[in-house]
Every structure is written in C-alpha cells, then in structure tokens.
N, C-alpha and C positions, 0 to 999 in steps of 0.2 A: 834264881841264879844269884850266887854270891861270888864276888870276884874283886880283886884289887886292880884298879885302873890307874893309868898314868894321869896325874893331875893336869899335865900340860896338854893332853889330847882333848878334843871335843868328846863329850860323854856319849855313851850308847843311848841314853834317853833323849839327848838333844838330836842325835842323828836319826833316831826313830821318828821324832816329830817331823823332820823333813821328809822321811820316807812316807809317813802317813799323809802328808800334804800331797805328795805325788800320787799316792794310791787313790785319792779322791777323784782324779780324772783319768788315771791310766789303768786300763783293764789288765795289763800284764803284771802290774804290781798289786792291785786290789785283791785281797784274799790270799796273797802269796808271801806275806810277811807275818812275823809273830805278833800276836795281840798282847801288848804290854798293859797290865792291869794297874800296877802302881810301882813306885820305886822309892828308895831312900838312899841318900848319900850321907855317910858318916864322916863328915869333914874333920872331926876331932881325932880320927884314926890316922891322919896323914903321916906317912913315913918321913916327911920333911922334919917333923918334930924330933924324931929319933936321930936323923942325920945331923941336925943342928946340934943336938946335945952331945953327939960324938965328935963334933968339930968337923964334920964333912959338909960338902956343898949339898944343899937340898934339892939340886936338880935331879930329875928322874924319880921324884917322889910319887907315891901311889896313895890312893884313898879307897876305903871300902865302900862297895856298892851292894845293894840288895834290890833285885828287880823281880817282880812276880809277873809271869806270863801265863796265858792259857796253855794247857798241856798239848804237846805235839808228840808225834811218833817218828822214829827214825825211818828214813826212806828205804833203808835196807830190809824192812819188814814187808815191803810190797812185793808182789809177784808179777811176772811177765810184763804185759803192756802197761799195767798200772804203774810199775816202777819207772819205765821209760817216759811215760806221760808226766809223772811228777817231776822227774829229773829235768825234762824239757821245760816245764813250767818254771822251774827255778832258774834255768838258763835265760829264759825270756824276761823274767823278773829282774835278774841281775843286769842284763843288757839295758833294759828300760831305766833302771836306777842309774847306771853308768852314764847313759846319755843325758840324764837330768842332774848330774853332779854329785851322785852318791857312789862312792867307790868301796865295795865290800872288802876285797883284798884278803879274804881268808876262806876260800872255797875248800871244803873238806867234807868227808862223809858225815861227820857229826853235825855239820851245819846245813845239811840238806834234810829237811823233815817233811812231814805231811800231816794234814788234818782232814777229818771228815766233816762235810757240811751237814746242815740239818736235813737236807734231802738225799744224803748218802754219797755225794760226789767226793772224790779224792782230790785234794788241793795240795800241790807241792809248795813247800814253804822254804824260803831262803832265810836262815836263822843266824843269829849271833853277829851283832854289829859293833862289838867292842873294839875291833881293830879297823873298823871302817873309817873313812874320812870323807869330807865334803869338799866340793870345789870352792876354793877360796884364793886362787891365784898362787898358791905355794906349791912348788914342785914336790912331788911325793917320792922321795928316794929312800925312806926308811923301809927296811925289809920286814914285811909282815906275811903271815900265812902259816900253814902247817907243812913242815918240811917235806914229807913224802909226796905231797900233792902240789908243791910249788913248781912253777915253770922252771925249766932247766937253766935259762939265762939268769934268773934271779939267784941261782946257786953258784954261778961263776964267781971267781974271786972279787969282781967289782960289785956284785950284788950285796953281800953283807957289809961292804964298806960304804954303802949309800951312794954309789956312783951311777946307778941305773934308775931312771924315772919309771914308776910303775905304770905300765900300759895295759889297756883292756885285754890285749892278746895274752898276757900272763894269766889273768883270771880265766880266760877261755880255755887255755891249756890245762889249768887246774881242773876244770869241769871234765875234760877228757880223762885225766888221771883218775878222778873220782869214779867215773862211769866204768873204767877198766877195772879198778880195784873192787867195786861192788860186784861186777860181773864175775870176777875170778874168786871172790871170797864167799858169795852167797848164791844159794840155789833156791829159787822161789821163796825168798824171805827167810831162809834158814842158813845159818853159818855152816859152810862146808866143813867136813872133818879136818882137823889140823894134823900136822905131822906127816903130810904126804910127801 
C-alpha cells in the first residue's frame, strides 16, 4: 500500500500496533485484521516543504507511506454463507475494536476482505486503518469514510462542517450499506451484469 497520509494524524502503523495488542487477548479481533509485514515513512516527502516554499501555511501537510501487508482477497469474491460469515466477522472485529478505543471510521466494500487460514478456514478481515483514530479524549468530528457507504446523518449539512461527533452507530450503518451493495452488485462472487 502506497499512500499520502496527513502528518497530524496518528499513522496507520501506530494504530495497527494498538490493534495487534488488542488481538492478543480478543478472539473477535485476532486473525480478523491485516498482517503488516513492514513499513517505511518517507518524511522528506512532506508536502509541508512545498507549502512553505509557496508561502502557504504548512497545516494539512501529507507524507508518503509504504506499507507491506500479507495478501488479502475482497469479500465480494465469496459466495453464499461464506460471504455472510466473513462480513459478520468484520462487524464483530469492528465492534470489539471500537469498545477498546480504536475507531475505524471507513467501512466500505474495499475495506472488507478475507484470507484463508492454513487449515482452509475463511477469515473475514477489517482492512485499511489510515482514516482510523484511537481514543485519546479528543472529540472526533472530522468526517471520514467512503461517501456512498457513510451514515446518512454524517452527510447532513452539519456533518461535513465537523459539527457531529462520530458515533459507533454511524459505522454500524455503513456495514448495512456495504452488505446491501454487495448483495445487489454480486451474485455468488461474480459482478452482476452492468447496464440493467
């Protein structure tokens, strides 16, 4: 994964370290999060340097990250009950993380994945923590997520202005939107014909 992350946010590798600590003792999390193999932050790529040279405030600066994960498959490739079981495992993982101070806040089809264990079991995986946050006493009012799958209240005029605290119910609603979308777009792991 290669991406530009906000320098002011806690980094995905830092958040994943907290996730891995929770996974050590929580069965709903263990095996249901991505396996990070290594990462590199390229601090000399900060957009703050460009902003400063242009005479702009350096706030909102981004820095380049490279993270290597074990390969995962999209949940949309699964069929019948395997798909529902993997989806439910990601819901339970998400809930356990939320109860332990890790807030994913970007539930979308591309962030729900699966992997096969060495004994052939399918494990739903909640992926992509670059927009996640951790409990630190700060109210979370910044709007994050993938718009088609965001809770309706976050799309109200107050949502984009940062006037709504991000509650668990918003991510739970996103899981329902994702399940609906997958059900309507895929038939036993195959994308339905378009143009209907």
